[in-house]
TORPA-614274 format. One line per field, with one value per residue (C-alpha): residue number from 0; x, y, z. Coordinates in nm, 4 decimals, padded with zeros to 6 digits. Example, Ala and Ser with C-alpha at 12.3 -4.5 7.8 and 13.67 -1.06 7.14 Angstrom:
2
seq = 0,1
xx = 01.2300,01.3670
yy = -00.4500,-00.1060
zz = 00.7800,00.7140
This chain:
501
seq = 0,1,2,3,4,5,6,7,8,9,10,11,12,13,14,15,16,17,18,19,20,21,22,23,24,25,26,27,28,29,30,31,32,33,34,35,36,37,38,39,40,41,42,43,44,45,46,47,48,49,50,51,52,53,54,55,56,57,58,59,60,61,62,63,64,65,66,67,68,69,70,71,72,73,74,75,76,77,78,79,80,81,82,83,84,85,86,87,88,89,90,91,92,93,94,95,96,97,98,99,100,101,102,103,104,105,106,107,108,109,110,111,112,113,114,115,116,117,118,119,120,121,122,123,124,125,126,127,128,129,130,131,132,133,134,135,136,137,138,139,140,141,142,143,144,145,146,147,148,149,150,151,152,153,154,155,156,157,158,159,160,161,162,163,164,165,166,167,168,169,170,171,172,173,174,175,176,177,178,179,180,181,182,183,184,185,186,187,188,189,190,191,192,193,194,195,196,197,198,199,200,201,202,203,204,205,206,207,208,209,210,211,212,213,214,215,216,217,218,219,220,221,222,223,224,225,226,227,228,229,230,231,232,233,234,235,236,237,238,239,240,241,242,243,244,245,246,247,248,249,250,251,252,253,254,255,256,257,258,259,260,261,262,263,264,265,266,267,268,269,270,271,272,273,274,275,276,277,278,279,280,281,282,283,284,285,286,287,288,289,290,291,292,293,294,295,296,297,298,299,300,301,302,303,304,305,306,307,308,309,310,311,312,313,314,315,316,317,318,319,320,321,322,323,324,325,326,327,328,329,330,331,332,333,334,335,336,337,338,339,340,341,342,343,344,345,346,347,348,349,350,351,352,353,354,355,356,357,358,359,360,361,362,363,364,365,366,367,368,369,370,371,372,373,374,375,376,377,378,379,380,381,382,383,384,385,386,387,388,389,390,391,392,393,394,395,396,397,398,399,400,401,402,403,404,405,406,407,408,409,410,411,412,413,414,415,416,417,418,419,420,421,422,423,424,425,426,427,428,429,430,431,432,433,434,435,436,437,438,439,440,441,442,443,444,445,446,447,448,449,450,451,452,453,454,455,456,457,458,459,460,461,462,463,464,465,466,467,468,469,470,471,472,473,474,475,476,477,478,479,480,481,482,483,484,485,486,487,488,489,490,491,492,493,494,495,496,497,498,499,500
xx = 07.2361,07.4950,07.4402,07.7271,07.7366,07.9909,07.9220,08.1679,08.2120,08.3698,08.5593,08.4889,08.8189,08.9530,09.1847,09.3426,09.6725,09.5891,09.4759,09.6893,09.9762,10.3057,10.4086,10.6726,11.0178,11.0727,11.3382,11.1586,11.0332,10.9645,10.6501,10.6769,10.3957,10.4198,10.3596,09.9979,09.8484,09.4761,09.5235,09.5965,09.3943,09.0809,08.7425,08.8036,09.1188,08.9661,08.6390,08.7716,08.9574,08.6455,08.4226,08.6389,08.6470,08.2651,08.2348,08.5053,08.2997,08.0652,08.3527,08.5090,08.8707,09.1024,09.2770,09.6445,09.7463,09.6229,09.3797,09.3076,08.9510,08.7383,08.5629,08.2271,08.3193,08.0789,07.7844,07.8547,07.8824,07.5843,07.3427,07.4307,07.6418,07.9961,08.1574,08.4947,08.6428,08.8229,09.1685,09.1706,09.0247,08.6961,08.6347,08.4771,08.3734,08.2068,08.0406,07.9266,07.7625,07.9405,08.0797,08.2764,08.3695,08.6479,08.4222,08.3001,08.6006,08.7664,08.4492,08.3429,08.6675,08.7012,08.3547,08.4043,08.7436,08.5554,08.2780,08.5514,08.6919,08.3455,08.2579,08.5995,08.4935,08.1534,08.2886,08.5614,08.3241,08.0698,08.3437,08.4608,08.1068,08.1372,07.7875,07.7889,08.0967,07.9261,07.5873,07.7730,07.9609,07.6282,07.4683,07.7457,07.7722,07.3927,07.4441,07.7245,07.5668,07.2434,07.4563,07.6258,07.3042,07.1727,07.4549,07.5159,07.2070,07.2663,07.5994,07.8021,07.6458,07.5645,07.8775,08.0984,08.4145,08.4242,08.7245,08.7828,08.4292,08.3409,08.6613,08.4250,08.1011,07.7755,07.5525,07.2327,06.9375,06.9161,06.5716,06.6765,06.9641,06.7313,06.5185,06.8182,06.9400,06.6216,06.6554,07.0313,06.9430,06.6850,06.9726,07.2001,06.9376,06.9129,07.2835,07.2789,07.0048,07.2550,07.5207,07.7805,08.1344,08.3867,08.6204,08.3593,08.2957,08.6789,08.6844,08.3588,08.4682,08.1140,07.8752,08.1029,07.9320,07.5851,07.3574,07.0429,07.2011,07.3251,06.9670,06.8387,07.0840,06.9687,06.6087,06.7048,06.8659,06.5623,06.3463,06.5743,06.5399,06.1656,06.1593,06.3734,06.1155,05.8210,05.7087,05.7006,05.4777,05.1041,05.0385,05.2347,05.5040,05.3328,05.5354,05.8639,05.7424,05.6115,05.9478,06.1156,05.8646,05.8972,06.2739,06.2912,06.2328,06.4863,06.7595,06.6084,06.7324,07.0646,07.1558,07.3767,07.6076,07.9630,08.3120,08.6247,08.9281,09.1406,09.1628,09.4382,09.5901,09.8621,09.9328,09.6944,09.5343,09.2812,08.9037,08.8086,08.5734,08.8053,09.1023,08.9387,08.7631,08.9168,09.2886,09.6252,09.8356,10.0217,09.6857,09.6551,09.3347,09.2891,09.1360,09.2109,08.9827,08.6396,08.4215,08.0565,07.8063,07.6023,07.2897,07.2834,07.4114,07.1128,06.8687,07.0138,07.0429,06.6884,06.5465,06.7953,06.8948,07.1388,07.2930,07.4466,07.7373,07.7867,07.7992,08.0255,08.2469,08.1901,08.4125,08.4944,08.1599,07.9299,07.8723,07.9580,07.9453,08.0267,07.7702,07.8720,08.0086,08.1276,08.4650,08.7355,08.7602,08.4012,08.4401,08.5558,08.8940,08.8905,08.9922,08.6955,08.4315,08.2987,08.5032,08.3628,08.2435,08.2819,07.9710,08.1251,08.5077,08.5224,08.8575,09.0950,08.9801,08.6009,08.3950,08.3195,07.9392,07.8021,07.4305,07.3366,07.0300,06.8617,06.8630,06.6859,06.4289,06.3691,06.3149,06.0594,05.8759,05.8389,05.7088,05.4595,05.3459,05.2889,05.0960,05.3424,05.4213,05.1864,05.2782,05.2569,05.4741,05.4896,05.6117,05.8817,05.9819,06.0262,06.2332,06.4530,06.5124,06.5962,06.8399,07.0064,07.0684,07.2120,07.4220,07.5800,07.6479,07.3297,07.0525,06.6756,06.5942,06.7712,06.5761,06.2373,06.2709,06.3780,06.0579,05.8267,05.9825,05.9540,05.6234,05.6128,05.8993,05.8627,05.4800,05.3795,05.0970,04.7937,04.8532,04.9380,05.2000,05.4512,05.3982,05.4403,05.7526,05.8930,05.8380,06.0029,06.2933,06.3640,06.4290,06.6369,06.8385,06.9183,07.0153,07.2435,07.4478,07.7899,07.7174,07.5460,07.5355,07.4546,07.1297,07.0423,07.1297,06.9045,06.6155,06.6504,06.6280,06.3325,06.1208,06.2484,06.1765,06.4177,06.2339,06.4236,06.7079,06.9685,07.1903,07.2361,07.5828,07.6407,07.8880,07.7751,07.8882,07.6704,07.5074,07.1829,06.9775,06.9099,07.1552,07.2525,07.0187,07.3005,07.6667,07.8313,07.9933,08.3643,08.6470,08.7884,08.4753,08.4993,08.8747,08.8499,08.4860,08.3862,08.1689,07.9326,07.9177,07.8547,07.5456,07.3964,07.3749,07.4206,07.4183,07.3075,07.3783,07.0491,06.8075,06.9053,06.7163,06.7416,06.4539,06.3153,06.3141
yy = 15.7490,15.5315,15.2273,15.1623,14.7884,14.7028,14.7320,14.8377,14.9950,15.0253,14.8593,15.0734,15.2150,15.0099,15.2911,15.1098,15.2765,15.5928,15.3928,15.0669,15.0303,14.8236,14.5569,14.6734,14.5339,14.2907,14.5148,14.8441,14.9774,15.3348,15.4830,15.7844,16.0202,16.1794,15.8524,15.8291,15.4888,15.3702,15.4177,15.7941,15.8749,15.9794,16.0638,16.4356,16.4325,16.2525,16.4670,16.8035,16.6676,16.4585,16.7545,16.9655,16.6877,16.6683,17.0322,17.0218,16.7511,17.0257,17.1565,16.8095,16.8626,17.1210,17.2877,17.2304,17.5052,17.7163,17.5436,17.2679,17.1532,16.9695,16.6238,16.8115,17.0273,16.8234,16.9141,17.2906,17.2686,17.0313,17.2302,17.5700,17.7446,17.7208,17.6475,17.6007,17.8959,17.8995,17.8842,17.5055,17.2073,17.0862,16.7782,16.5535,16.2823,16.5275,16.7496,16.4559,16.3050,15.9843,15.9134,15.6044,15.4109,15.6424,15.9566,15.9439,15.7435,16.0164,16.1669,15.8148,15.7384,16.0754,16.0685,15.7240,15.8215,16.1040,15.8552,15.6098,15.8916,15.9838,15.6091,15.6041,15.9174,15.7788,15.4469,15.5923,15.8509,15.5905,15.3883,15.6777,15.8102,16.1258,16.0869,16.4364,16.3574,16.0419,16.2201,16.4816,16.2156,16.0345,16.3590,16.4342,16.0732,16.0902,16.3910,16.2318,15.8839,16.0611,16.2402,15.9252,15.7479,16.0402,16.0085,15.6321,15.4522,15.1370,15.1412,14.9574,15.0699,14.8361,14.6267,14.9359,14.9972,14.6474,14.5150,14.2274,14.0836,14.2231,14.2877,14.3256,14.4855,14.4009,14.6780,14.7946,14.9171,15.2881,15.3056,15.1045,15.3191,15.6248,15.4630,15.3672,15.7188,15.8448,15.6150,15.7039,16.0788,15.9951,15.8326,16.1162,16.3702,16.1493,16.1686,16.5520,16.5745,16.4433,16.6527,16.7789,16.7273,17.0088,16.8063,16.7972,17.1743,17.2300,16.9779,17.1089,17.3340,17.3211,17.4334,17.4949,17.2511,17.3870,17.0851,17.2722,17.3648,17.0100,16.8785,17.1445,17.0253,16.6650,16.7777,16.9554,16.6310,16.4335,16.6726,16.6596,16.2846,16.3193,16.5790,16.3812,16.0997,16.3172,16.1306,15.8030,15.9166,15.8580,16.0484,16.3097,16.1616,16.2615,16.0497,16.1737,16.5364,16.5098,16.4189,16.7172,16.9519,16.7915,16.8359,17.2087,17.2122,17.2926,17.5485,17.9015,18.2285,18.3111,17.9463,17.8333,17.5644,17.6036,17.4775,17.6676,17.4901,17.8191,17.8735,18.1158,18.2490,17.9998,17.7083,17.4239,17.5983,17.8118,17.7657,17.4924,17.6849,17.9764,17.7541,17.6142,17.9227,18.2238,18.3109,18.1564,18.2825,18.4849,18.6357,18.4399,18.2901,17.9544,17.8205,17.9472,17.7266,17.7616,18.0847,18.1630,17.9739,18.1794,18.0078,18.1214,18.4808,18.5082,18.4143,18.6595,18.9312,18.8946,18.9815,19.2416,19.0247,19.2001,18.8617,18.8591,19.0789,18.8746,18.5376,18.6769,18.9737,19.1704,19.1149,19.4646,19.6450,19.3434,19.0175,18.7335,18.3625,18.0798,17.8203,17.4814,17.2307,17.4303,17.3578,17.5843,17.7712,17.8930,18.0101,18.3397,18.3101,18.3428,18.7175,18.7839,18.6158,18.6639,18.5133,18.4182,18.7175,18.8490,18.6815,18.3516,18.4131,18.6716,18.5548,18.2684,18.2549,18.2369,17.9615,17.6666,17.6265,17.2821,17.3728,17.7231,17.8441,17.9524,17.5929,17.4774,17.7358,17.6238,17.2688,17.4058,17.6043,17.2961,17.0924,17.3648,17.3863,17.0073,17.0358,16.8311,17.1272,17.3894,17.7416,17.9854,17.8546,18.1869,18.3719,18.0978,18.1231,18.5089,18.4382,18.1812,18.4436,18.7070,18.4670,18.4065,18.7711,18.8140,18.5050,18.6853,19.0147,19.1932,19.3222,19.2557,19.5819,19.4431,19.1135,19.2840,19.4815,19.1712,18.9925,19.2890,19.3421,18.9778,18.8424,18.5830,18.4042,18.4845,18.4399,18.0747,17.9940,17.7838,17.4291,17.0863,17.0046,16.9187,17.2275,17.4417,17.2432,17.2953,17.6829,17.6799,17.4735,17.7394,18.0009,17.7315,17.6782,18.0574,18.0781,17.7826,17.9175,17.7660,17.6911,17.3539,17.2299,16.8750,16.9699,17.1402,16.8327,16.6347,16.8768,16.8764,16.5064,16.5036,16.7817,16.8981,17.2646,17.4746,17.6861,17.5607,17.3207,17.5848,17.4339,17.1253,17.0720,17.2229,16.9422,16.8164,16.4731,16.4449,16.1099,16.2576,16.5664,16.5219,16.4997,16.1476,16.0206,15.8797,15.8237,15.4867,15.2752,15.3672,15.1551,15.1039,14.9033,14.6707,14.6163,14.5446,14.4584,14.3007,14.0087,14.2624,14.5390,14.2891,14.1815,14.5283,14.4220,14.6390,15.0096,15.2700,15.6373,15.7485,15.4585,15.3065,15.5773,15.6135,15.4875,15.8456,15.9432
zz = 03.5626,03.6648,03.9042,04.1420,04.1762,04.4224,04.7877,05.0772,05.4254,05.7650,06.0168,06.3393,06.4575,06.7308,06.8009,07.0893,06.9992,07.2120,07.5226,07.5216,07.7455,07.6899,07.8999,08.1502,08.1519,08.4650,08.6066,08.5436,08.8647,08.7607,08.6203,08.3669,08.4725,08.1244,07.9322,07.8465,07.9556,07.9913,08.3654,08.3596,08.0500,08.2372,08.0985,08.1698,07.9581,07.6698,07.6641,07.5468,07.2375,07.1666,07.1920,06.9815,06.7150,06.7255,06.6514,06.3697,06.1809,06.0701,05.8724,05.8076,05.8889,05.9726,05.6955,05.6771,05.4369,05.1597,04.9417,05.1859,05.1567,05.4091,05.3798,05.4077,05.0999,04.8819,05.0787,05.0640,04.6928,04.6230,04.8160,04.6325,04.9185,04.7756,04.4309,04.2804,04.0875,03.7672,03.9242,03.9380,03.7277,03.8635,04.0633,03.8084,04.0585,04.2962,04.0124,03.8101,04.1118,03.9922,04.3405,04.4305,04.7324,04.8244,04.8144,05.1721,05.3285,05.5150,05.6503,05.7625,05.9359,06.0903,06.2485,06.3848,06.5352,06.7283,06.8365,06.9616,07.1839,07.3135,07.3796,07.5914,07.7794,07.8567,07.9809,08.1839,08.3244,08.4343,08.5976,08.8198,08.8929,08.6644,08.5008,08.3674,08.1304,08.0442,07.9655,07.7647,07.5654,07.4886,07.3673,07.1278,07.0157,06.9256,06.7041,06.5137,06.4757,06.3321,06.0908,05.9860,05.9357,05.7377,05.5000,05.4863,05.6110,05.8057,05.9997,06.2638,06.5907,06.8690,06.8147,06.7496,06.9704,07.1129,06.9198,07.1567,07.1200,06.7763,06.5822,06.2723,06.3885,06.2363,06.0679,06.2498,06.0658,06.0479,06.1889,06.4808,06.5399,06.5470,06.8088,07.0197,07.0035,07.1472,07.4404,07.4811,07.4884,07.7630,07.9559,07.9003,08.0385,08.3576,08.3901,08.3591,08.6261,08.8850,09.0583,08.8118,08.9577,08.9528,08.7431,08.4570,08.4825,08.4203,08.1349,07.9623,07.6727,07.5303,07.8016,08.0834,08.3198,08.2694,08.2927,08.1783,07.8402,07.7894,07.8540,07.6012,07.3469,07.4095,07.3585,07.0296,06.8986,07.0027,06.8158,06.5050,06.5115,06.5057,06.2291,06.0071,06.0359,05.9604,05.6395,05.8360,06.1285,06.1055,06.4200,06.6352,06.8310,07.1497,07.4088,07.2888,07.2599,07.6180,07.7277,07.5492,07.7065,08.0621,08.0407,07.9746,07.5843,07.3084,07.2863,07.2737,07.1575,07.2740,07.3510,07.0709,07.1616,07.0556,07.1380,07.2036,07.3805,07.3367,06.9476,06.8515,06.5364,06.5182,06.2942,06.3518,06.6419,06.4619,06.4805,06.2367,06.0034,06.0031,05.9342,05.6354,05.4874,05.6590,05.6414,05.7304,05.9968,05.7333,05.6163,05.2903,05.1971,05.3619,05.0473,04.7086,04.4980,04.6626,04.6812,04.6841,04.4753,04.2414,04.3447,04.7037,04.5883,04.3722,04.6529,04.8922,04.6268,04.5132,04.8432,04.9437,05.2323,05.4685,05.5605,05.2216,05.3324,05.6392,05.4556,05.1817,05.0876,04.7625,04.4814,04.3692,04.3916,04.3823,04.5101,04.2587,04.2672,04.0323,03.9021,04.0338,03.8102,03.5068,03.3465,03.4948,03.1567,03.2063,03.5620,03.7072,03.8992,04.2752,04.2709,04.0774,04.2926,04.6620,04.9346,05.2795,05.4949,05.8650,05.9945,05.9531,05.9581,06.2233,06.3692,06.4130,06.7849,06.7189,06.8722,06.6489,06.6274,06.7055,06.7303,06.6537,06.8341,06.5306,06.3919,06.7178,06.6606,06.3012,06.4373,06.6827,06.4134,06.2043,06.5075,06.5865,06.2171,06.2183,06.5398,06.7432,06.9875,07.1169,07.0113,06.7144,06.4353,06.2606,06.5762,06.6174,06.2562,06.2988,06.5990,06.4128,06.1426,06.3954,06.5671,06.2301,06.1864,06.5473,06.5033,06.1973,06.3795,06.2550,06.4782,06.5158,06.3229,06.0143,06.0808,06.1238,05.8024,05.6134,05.7510,05.6724,05.3179,05.2024,05.3214,05.0284,05.1819,05.5680,05.6081,05.6498,05.3907,05.4450,05.3357,05.4418,05.7386,05.4717,05.2799,05.5757,05.6722,05.3319,05.3588,05.7019,05.5596,05.2919,05.5563,05.7448,05.4170,05.3819,05.7670,05.7369,05.4344,05.4700,05.8379,05.8304,05.4808,05.5913,05.7490,05.4198,05.2283,05.4531,05.4145,05.0285,05.0232,05.2805,05.1558,04.8112,04.9046,04.6875,04.4379,04.1411,04.0495,03.9888,04.2474,04.0410,03.8857,03.5477,03.4594,03.1251,03.2308,03.5371,03.5855,03.7269,03.7430,04.1030,04.4073,04.5320,04.7950,04.9968,05.0074,04.9241,05.1955,05.2050,05.0778,05.4074,05.5092,05.2156,05.2960,05.6687,05.7359,05.4048,05.5491,05.7130,05.4607,05.1890,05.3720,05.2782,04.9267,04.6288,04.7074,04.4600,04.5332,04.3509,04.4383,04.7583,04.9645,05.3384,05.5519,05.6140,05.2532
């Protein structure tokens, strides 16, 4: 196992370029209405692009042509959903787990860029009395900040986006950020309980001005924060659970949260997941180097799971995947392996998922299994599985047959709360195939629930037989915020655990 000794991390993007205005010439008496300035860049103008960016982070980055890969590709590969094929040389940094300071750099900067825009929308919304756009921005920010913490640990938070006061923001402790996010989500819920102005309804490309659904999304994120900390809690988090219940609960069946600003089958206008893993505007594969992973193909095939043909297309007469991490000469080429299927790449104009309803139901099932929420964990688990089938274009009959025919992986056994949670997490892992790889990566680190280690890289040069427990701080931080990132000390990708592990 290799120890990474150098530290390194971020300078929060002070992206004032978008919102700064130039000093007018003394004789210039005209205003150009088409020139974006801080004065005319309203919260409602900023929010749609920020919301679209928040949803796109699930993928990582929009593809820019055939073979383009997202900054979240590593998670898809690490957890056993996708794998490179034999048409290209393997990525030795990723497949050996010998990650460096550049490994998460793009991911880190992209997410902070979206967070900056959401911060601007919140501040400007409050300044004009649009508490709805402020609340929505807080909710999306909470989602992204938790996901950054779950990848990097301590990060700039309380001093972020204040370049005048804090040009080099300090790092907050990850657990403190989690606590702050709970409070911030409470504030967002209060904002969403006020009158929603028409201007926000027009700008809301997520929930279309529906405050109840925004509140349910906030509650779902509050529950996700609690579940991630399950190993730290000595007693049920009764106070936070009570808030969730009092404010309408979490997202239920048929309540997926998605984003669509008007995706079309044109260059740079396709839905993000489709743009990365679907087809180009000329109907070529968007990626020619990535296909199905043999690990998830084997899991789905072994239980005759009807979702297999929705996640992936057959290669010839069978579904085939590649083992992750083998040298190119040992892998089947792209034409001989399964590409992505119609359940996840339906069309270039499809909604981009931000929080699928089935994922919320899996959170609720675990909370019920732990005794945090009242309810029947088994019934909720069954509903979550059914919702996964519906999400992919199948029906409840298919789901019920799957549940009945596979009691060993669908009937929650007796055992400890953690054992029940691990059982539920396996079904969540299947449902999240290619959809939310970061959630699966977090669950693997939290619960170690997969039945075997077949998802581990086959690269003979790998530095560990387990996944890294975190990413390293990006090189951009060591370059622009060195004093603060160096205070975090020596970071090791395999031993510097996150607070909830």
